DOFIKE-932560 format. One record per residue (C-alpha): x negated, y negated, z. Coordinates in steps of 0.001 Angstrom, whole numbers. Layout:
<atoms>
ATOM | u | v | w
ATOM | X | Y | Z
...
</atoms>
This chain:
<atoms>
ATOM | u | v | w
ATOM | 19998 | -43130 | -3880
ATOM | 18781 | -41603 | -641
ATOM | 15646 | -39491 | -1004
ATOM | 14902 | -36002 | 338
ATOM | 11556 | -34297 | 793
ATOM | 10264 | -30748 | 690
ATOM | 6718 | -29392 | 702
ATOM | 5660 | -26319 | -1249
ATOM | 2699 | -24281 | 2
ATOM | 1046 | -21458 | -1849
ATOM | -2134 | -19432 | -2293
ATOM | -2875 | -19376 | -5987
ATOM | -5775 | -19216 | -8429
ATOM | -4257 | -20992 | -11441
ATOM | -2854 | -24238 | -10030
ATOM | -1145 | -25052 | -13349
ATOM | 1342 | -22280 | -12635
ATOM | 3194 | -24481 | -10130
ATOM | 4079 | -27198 | -12649
ATOM | 4773 | -24583 | -15314
ATOM | 7255 | -22856 | -13031
ATOM | 9029 | -26129 | -12244
ATOM | 9247 | -27018 | -15928
ATOM | 10772 | -23625 | -16743
ATOM | 13136 | -23479 | -13771
ATOM | 14575 | -26980 | -14302
ATOM | 14564 | -26779 | -18114
ATOM | 18342 | -26573 | -18531
ATOM | 18973 | -29790 | -16578
ATOM | 15861 | -31762 | -17599
ATOM | 15936 | -34840 | -19790
ATOM | 12200 | -35468 | -19578
ATOM | 9170 | -33799 | -17971
ATOM | 6057 | -35955 | -17571
ATOM | 2962 | -34159 | -16268
ATOM | -149 | -36134 | -15361
ATOM | -3008 | -34217 | -13715
ATOM | -1826 | -33285 | -10203
ATOM | 1308 | -35425 | -10384
ATOM | 4430 | -34900 | -12442
ATOM | 7957 | -36221 | -12710
ATOM | 11154 | -34499 | -13797
ATOM | 13942 | -36747 | -15054
ATOM | 17236 | -34894 | -14756
ATOM | 20243 | -35205 | -17055
ATOM | 21928 | -37546 | -14550
ATOM | 18829 | -39832 | -14780
ATOM | 17771 | -39062 | -11216
ATOM | 14135 | -38122 | -10653
ATOM | 12103 | -35431 | -8943
ATOM | 8543 | -36507 | -8152
ATOM | 5809 | -34008 | -7298
ATOM | 2273 | -34576 | -6055
ATOM | -193 | -31704 | -5627
ATOM | -3443 | -31342 | -3734
ATOM | -5524 | -28201 | -4243
ATOM | -8863 | -26904 | -3054
ATOM | -10600 | -27118 | -6413
ATOM | -10585 | -30934 | -6424
ATOM | -9397 | -31942 | -2943
ATOM | -10768 | -29276 | -617
ATOM | -11176 | -31618 | 2368
ATOM | -7619 | -32953 | 2051
ATOM | -6174 | -29459 | 1850
ATOM | -8232 | -28304 | 4826
ATOM | -7180 | -31322 | 6895
ATOM | -3518 | -30811 | 5963
ATOM | -3386 | -27063 | 6656
ATOM | -5426 | -27404 | 9850
ATOM | -2976 | -29968 | 11172
ATOM | -29 | -27788 | 10221
ATOM | -1593 | -24697 | 11821
ATOM | -2328 | -26619 | 15026
ATOM | 1247 | -27907 | 15099
ATOM | 2760 | -24432 | 14872
ATOM | 174 | -23062 | 17316
ATOM | 1719 | -25306 | 19950
ATOM | 5229 | -23943 | 19424
ATOM | 6559 | -21949 | 22366
ATOM | 8094 | -18664 | 21216
ATOM | 8589 | -15078 | 22260
ATOM | 7631 | -14020 | 18723
ATOM | 3911 | -14201 | 19370
ATOM | 2891 | -11686 | 16695
ATOM | 4932 | -13484 | 14038
ATOM | 3471 | -16833 | 15077
ATOM | -104 | -15554 | 14833
ATOM | 517 | -14219 | 11327
ATOM | 2204 | -17463 | 10265
ATOM | -828 | -19433 | 11431
ATOM | -3081 | -17103 | 9451
ATOM | -855 | -17639 | 6408
ATOM | -1094 | -21406 | 6779
ATOM | -4876 | -21160 | 6967
ATOM | -4805 | -19291 | 3639
ATOM | -2909 | -21995 | 1725
ATOM | -5016 | -23579 | -988
ATOM | -2349 | -25637 | -2749
ATOM | 159 | -28137 | -1300
ATOM | 2852 | -29850 | -3346
ATOM | 4857 | -32767 | -1984
ATOM | 8333 | -32935 | -3512
ATOM | 10688 | -35909 | -3462
ATOM | 14122 | -35919 | -5068
ATOM | 17148 | -38177 | -5002
ATOM | 20330 | -37301 | -3150
ATOM | 23929 | -38204 | -3858
ATOM | 27297 | -37074 | -2475
ATOM | 27417 | -34012 | -4749
ATOM | 26593 | -31103 | -2477
ATOM | 26564 | -28624 | -5378
ATOM | 23896 | -30703 | -7107
ATOM | 21755 | -30788 | -3957
ATOM | 22113 | -27039 | -3445
ATOM | 21134 | -26424 | -7060
ATOM | 17955 | -28461 | -6722
ATOM | 16958 | -26862 | -3423
ATOM | 17728 | -23328 | -4646
ATOM | 15707 | -23967 | -7794
ATOM | 12721 | -24911 | -5656
ATOM | 13168 | -21611 | -3821
ATOM | 12941 | -19937 | -7239
ATOM | 9715 | -21835 | -7898
ATOM | 8349 | -20714 | -4532
ATOM | 9212 | -17139 | -5459
ATOM | 7387 | -17485 | -8782
ATOM | 4130 | -18473 | -7076
ATOM | 4415 | -16491 | -3807
ATOM | 4943 | -19798 | -2074
ATOM | 6774 | -21175 | 955
ATOM | 8967 | -24261 | 1411
ATOM | 8655 | -26509 | 4444
ATOM | 11573 | -28723 | 5453
ATOM | 11065 | -32063 | 7249
ATOM | 12509 | -30306 | 10315
ATOM | 9321 | -28170 | 10290
ATOM | 11138 | -24994 | 9291
ATOM | 9158 | -22819 | 6881
ATOM | 11056 | -20588 | 4429
ATOM | 9942 | -17945 | 1932
ATOM | 10971 | -17882 | -1722
ATOM | 14217 | -16058 | -927
ATOM | 15331 | -18675 | 1604
ATOM | 14474 | -16482 | 4582
ATOM | 13236 | -18362 | 7647
ATOM | 9616 | -17473 | 8328
ATOM | 9099 | -19736 | 11331
ATOM | 10472 | -22928 | 12835
ATOM | 9489 | -25542 | 15379
ATOM | 11967 | -23843 | 17719
ATOM | 9954 | -20609 | 17521
ATOM | 12618 | -18830 | 15467
ATOM | 12146 | -16382 | 12601
ATOM | 14316 | -14094 | 10493
ATOM | 11365 | -11739 | 10054
ATOM | 10762 | -8696 | 12231
ATOM | 7216 | -8340 | 10932
ATOM | 5148 | -10494 | 8593
ATOM | 1802 | -10224 | 6851
ATOM | 71 | -13162 | 5155
ATOM | 204 | -12999 | 1379
ATOM | -2222 | -14124 | -1265
ATOM | -1947 | -14244 | -5026
ATOM | -3632 | -11646 | -7190
ATOM | -5235 | -14182 | -9526
ATOM | -7512 | -15210 | -6639
ATOM | -9191 | -11845 | -7002
ATOM | -10802 | -13136 | -10187
ATOM | -12576 | -16056 | -8510
ATOM | -16311 | -15791 | -7777
ATOM | -16337 | -12028 | -8128
ATOM | -18411 | -9668 | -10237
ATOM | -16817 | -8431 | -13435
ATOM | -15136 | -5072 | -13272
ATOM | -17491 | -2293 | -14300
ATOM | -16669 | 849 | -16230
ATOM | -16041 | 2732 | -12991
ATOM | -13536 | 72 | -11863
ATOM | -11697 | 84 | -15189
ATOM | -11549 | 3875 | -15165
ATOM | -10176 | 3782 | -11615
ATOM | -7481 | 1302 | -12668
ATOM | -6535 | 3494 | -15625
ATOM | -6183 | 6554 | -13375
ATOM | -3973 | 4579 | -11003
ATOM | -1767 | 3335 | -13828
ATOM | -1366 | 6878 | -15141
ATOM | -87 | 7972 | -11718
ATOM | 2217 | 4951 | -11504
ATOM | 3709 | 5751 | -14896
ATOM | 4266 | 9344 | -13873
ATOM | 6135 | 8213 | -10739
ATOM | 8072 | 5488 | -12523
ATOM | 6495 | 2678 | -10509
ATOM | 6264 | -749 | -12233
ATOM | 2765 | -2175 | -12512
ATOM | 764 | -5165 | -13674
ATOM | -1717 | -3808 | -16174
ATOM | -4424 | -6409 | -15586
ATOM | -4258 | -6467 | -11787
ATOM | -7941 | -5984 | -10849
ATOM | -9259 | -3688 | -8158
ATOM | -9066 | -5351 | -4743
ATOM | -12637 | -4328 | -3999
ATOM | -15006 | -3534 | -6862
ATOM | -17023 | -354 | -6624
ATOM | -20226 | -2366 | -6247
ATOM | -18682 | -4354 | -3353
ATOM | -17125 | -1501 | -1378
ATOM | -18590 | -562 | 2003
ATOM | -16808 | 2461 | 3470
ATOM | -16630 | 2514 | 7245
ATOM | -18611 | 5242 | 9010
ATOM | -16810 | 8413 | 10182
ATOM | -17382 | 7375 | 13799
ATOM | -15796 | 3965 | 13234
ATOM | -12867 | 5551 | 11425
ATOM | -12280 | 8072 | 14210
ATOM | -12414 | 5414 | 16938
ATOM | -10059 | 3100 | 15046
ATOM | -7631 | 5968 | 14410
ATOM | -7539 | 6813 | 18126
ATOM | -6957 | 3175 | 19081
ATOM | -4139 | 2881 | 16547
ATOM | -2549 | 6062 | 17863
ATOM | -2692 | 4756 | 21426
ATOM | -1104 | 1420 | 20531
ATOM | 1608 | 3048 | 18400
ATOM | 2394 | 5595 | 21121
ATOM | 2658 | 2768 | 23653
ATOM | 5155 | 1042 | 21351
ATOM | 7138 | 4224 | 20857
ATOM | 7642 | 4611 | 24617
ATOM | 8672 | 968 | 24989
ATOM | 11208 | 1322 | 22182
ATOM | 12660 | 4561 | 23532
ATOM | 16073 | 4886 | 25142
ATOM | 14521 | 4755 | 28621
ATOM | 11443 | 2519 | 28289
ATOM | 8850 | 2741 | 31045
ATOM | 5818 | 477 | 30667
ATOM | 3834 | 2276 | 33368
ATOM | 4360 | 5568 | 31573
ATOM | 3379 | 3928 | 28289
ATOM | 183 | 2490 | 29771
ATOM | -597 | 5885 | 31274
ATOM | -538 | 7417 | 27808
ATOM | -2832 | 4673 | 26534
ATOM | -5264 | 5306 | 29398
ATOM | -5338 | 9055 | 28733
ATOM | -6096 | 8553 | 25042
ATOM | -8660 | 5834 | 25730
ATOM | -10504 | 7913 | 28313
ATOM | -10421 | 11113 | 26269
ATOM | -11705 | 9477 | 23073
ATOM | -13939 | 6829 | 24685
ATOM | -12175 | 3893 | 23055
ATOM | -11674 | 1583 | 26045
ATOM | -13651 | -1097 | 24185
ATOM | -12238 | -354 | 20736
ATOM | -8951 | -2241 | 21025
ATOM | -8889 | -5443 | 18986
ATOM | -8073 | -8812 | 20607
ATOM | -4513 | -8686 | 19260
ATOM | -4048 | -5102 | 20463
ATOM | -5435 | -5926 | 23886
ATOM | -3169 | -8975 | 24207
ATOM | -184 | -6810 | 23292
ATOM | -1092 | -4103 | 25805
ATOM | -1673 | -6692 | 28534
ATOM | 1663 | -8425 | 27968
ATOM | 4033 | -7262 | 30739
ATOM | 7114 | -8145 | 28671
ATOM | 6349 | -7733 | 24960
ATOM | 9063 | -8725 | 22513
ATOM | 10804 | -6069 | 20458
ATOM | 9378 | -7629 | 17297
ATOM | 5856 | -6999 | 18588
ATOM | 6681 | -3439 | 19609
ATOM | 8069 | -2669 | 16169
ATOM | 5054 | -4183 | 14438
ATOM | 2612 | -2082 | 16461
ATOM | 4778 | 1031 | 16097
ATOM | 4065 | 834 | 12373
ATOM | 389 | 1448 | 13183
ATOM | 1119 | 5170 | 12992
ATOM | 999 | 4657 | 9217
ATOM | -2456 | 3065 | 9412
ATOM | -3576 | 5933 | 11618
ATOM | -2355 | 8415 | 8998
ATOM | -4551 | 6753 | 6359
ATOM | -7640 | 7084 | 8549
ATOM | -6864 | 10737 | 9340
ATOM | -6607 | 11318 | 5603
ATOM | -10004 | 9655 | 5086
ATOM | -11488 | 12021 | 7679
ATOM | -10072 | 14966 | 5728
ATOM | -7739 | 15985 | 8574
ATOM | -4426 | 15489 | 6794
ATOM | -2967 | 14787 | 3369
ATOM | -1446 | 11494 | 2275
ATOM | 1817 | 12149 | 425
ATOM | 3662 | 9789 | -1890
ATOM | 4752 | 6809 | 278
ATOM | 8506 | 7363 | 192
ATOM | 8922 | 8145 | 3899
ATOM | 7151 | 7604 | 7198
ATOM | 4213 | 9741 | 8260
ATOM | 4398 | 12904 | 10372
ATOM | 4211 | 11327 | 13826
ATOM | 4571 | 14623 | 15788
ATOM | 1566 | 16015 | 13878
ATOM | -533 | 12970 | 14769
ATOM | 461 | 13181 | 18439
ATOM | -329 | 16904 | 18652
ATOM | -3662 | 16338 | 16952
ATOM | -4883 | 13790 | 19491
ATOM | -3538 | 15551 | 22565
ATOM | -4722 | 19003 | 21444
ATOM | -8305 | 17783 | 20991
ATOM | -8664 | 15392 | 23915
ATOM | -11004 | 17784 | 25713
ATOM | -13465 | 17621 | 22803
ATOM | -13343 | 13831 | 22963
ATOM | -13392 | 13438 | 19178
ATOM | -11448 | 14374 | 16063
ATOM | -14570 | 14414 | 13937
ATOM | -15289 | 17810 | 12464
ATOM | -11624 | 18758 | 12049
ATOM | -11808 | 18121 | 8332
ATOM | -14215 | 17329 | 5523
ATOM | -14781 | 13588 | 5092
ATOM | -13304 | 12341 | 1811
ATOM | -15788 | 11311 | -831
ATOM | -16307 | 7621 | -1556
ATOM | -14696 | 7824 | -4996
ATOM | -11593 | 9553 | -3665
ATOM | -11128 | 6894 | -992
ATOM | -11516 | 4051 | -3494
ATOM | -9107 | 5765 | -5903
ATOM | -6402 | 6016 | -3233
ATOM | -7043 | 2438 | -2076
ATOM | -6595 | 1155 | -5618
ATOM | -3402 | 3136 | -6109
ATOM | -2032 | 1793 | -2814
ATOM | -2797 | -1789 | -3884
ATOM | -641 | -1206 | -6964
ATOM | 2151 | 411 | -4958
ATOM | 2159 | -2697 | -2769
ATOM | 2234 | -4993 | -5800
ATOM | 5377 | -3195 | -6989
ATOM | 6996 | -3602 | -3555
ATOM | 6093 | -7293 | -3294
ATOM | 7234 | -7962 | -6861
ATOM | 10594 | -6353 | -6086
ATOM | 10989 | -8371 | -2882
ATOM | 10048 | -11677 | -4502
ATOM | 12495 | -11101 | -7361
ATOM | 15328 | -9833 | -5183
ATOM | 15242 | -6329 | -6640
ATOM | 15478 | -2914 | -5037
ATOM | 12102 | -1402 | -4188
ATOM | 11345 | 969 | -7094
ATOM | 10715 | 4699 | -7317
ATOM | 11767 | 5453 | -3703
ATOM | 8752 | 3596 | -2311
ATOM | 9028 | 2736 | 1390
ATOM | 7748 | -842 | 1556
ATOM | 6736 | -718 | 5215
ATOM | 4695 | 2441 | 4733
ATOM | 2978 | 1000 | 1664
ATOM | 2159 | -2274 | 3427
ATOM | 570 | -481 | 6393
ATOM | -1431 | 1828 | 4134
ATOM | -2656 | -1168 | 2161
ATOM | -3799 | -2844 | 5367
ATOM | -5663 | 264 | 6544
ATOM | -7341 | 854 | 3192
ATOM | -8415 | -2778 | 3034
ATOM | -10286 | -2346 | 6319
ATOM | -11568 | 1096 | 5376
ATOM | -13290 | -16 | 2163
ATOM | -14592 | -3376 | 3404
ATOM | -11910 | -5579 | 1843
ATOM | -11271 | -9199 | 2856
ATOM | -15058 | -9678 | 2775
ATOM | -15538 | -7007 | 5434
ATOM | -13212 | -8725 | 7905
ATOM | -12494 | -7300 | 11349
ATOM | -9249 | -5359 | 11777
ATOM | -7199 | -8312 | 13057
ATOM | -8428 | -10546 | 10228
ATOM | -7581 | -8296 | 7285
ATOM | -5605 | -10041 | 4519
ATOM | -4468 | -7542 | 1866
ATOM | -3878 | -9183 | -1503
ATOM | -1206 | -8333 | -4040
</atoms>
C-alpha cells in the first residue's frame, strides 16, 4: 500500500492527551492499539496501520526547537500579501511544544482516506492542534486553511493559541484570593448562561500581576485609537491614505505618542498598500482601546455581546486633544477590579474558543471578536505572557 504523511502540531501540557485522543477517535475502527512511550501504532479493522511518533519539549527540547525553528524560517520566506497573518502564524509555530509525525496506508477507497484524515482533524480539535500536509499547508482542527506555502489563508485574523493546562506548569499555586476571584467569575458566567471550565486557573495569579501605570495605559490607548482610526478611514467607502495618516499625526502630536507605536503598528502605518486583512485586524483595536479606557475609569465595559461605542471613543480623544492627555477624566480602577474583569474575560474567551473548536454556536450572545480583543488587552494590562511587550502578547485559553 502507498503511504501518506501528516504532521500534528500542538501546544499542550499533558502530552498523553494526544495518544488518548487518537485512541478514542479511532476506537470504532480499531483492531489493536499499541502505545509505547512516544510512539504508538493503530491497527485498523482492514489490517492497515497508522504509525505515530511524537517529540515533545519535556524529553526532546532540542529536537522540538530545531524542528519548529526550521518550520518558522520556512514560512518566514513565503511571499504573501497577508503579512499580519504570516507574522501570527510564525509566532504560533514558535509556541509549538509537541510534534507528532503520522503515517498511514492508502488504498483506492477515497471514503476510507477521507475518514482517516477527518478523524485526525478531530484529534487536532481535541488538543487545539494544527495539521500540516506535505504540501506545506497548515490547517486548524476544523479543516480551515491557516497558511500555505503559496501565502494563502482562509483566516481574516488569527491569534496564536495555547492550551490551558500549560498554565499549571512552573507556576505558584493559586492562593485564596485567586480561588475567590475564580468563584466570582463562575457565578457571573452562570448568571449569563456562559459555559465554563471549573478548574481553569487564573491566567495571572494575584501575586504575579503587575498592572501597567496610568501613563502607560493612556499612551497605549491613544496609540490604539490612532491605528484603529487609520484603519477605519482605509476601509471606508472612499479610502484616502493621506487623510488617514493626517488623523494619525494629529492624535500622535496631541497626545505625544509619536514613539509609542509598536513595531507591528509602525510597519502597518508605513505600508503604502496595506491588505484588507491587516486593516480589519487593526480596526479591531478599538476594542482593546475600550478596555484601557475602562481601566482608567473613563468608561464602562458592558457585557461583550456587541462592539464598543466607537463614536464615544473618537469624541473623547478629539475633545481633549488640547489637554494632551486623557488622564484625570475618570478614577483609575482598583487593582482587584481590574484582575476580576481580566479573569472573567479569560473565561469568556475559553467559552468562545471551546465553541469554535467543537463547531458550535458561540454561547450566550458573546461576540467572539470583541472577547478576543479584550482578552489581549487585559493580558497586557495585568502583565500576562510574562510581562511581554504589546506585539508579543499570547493570551491563553
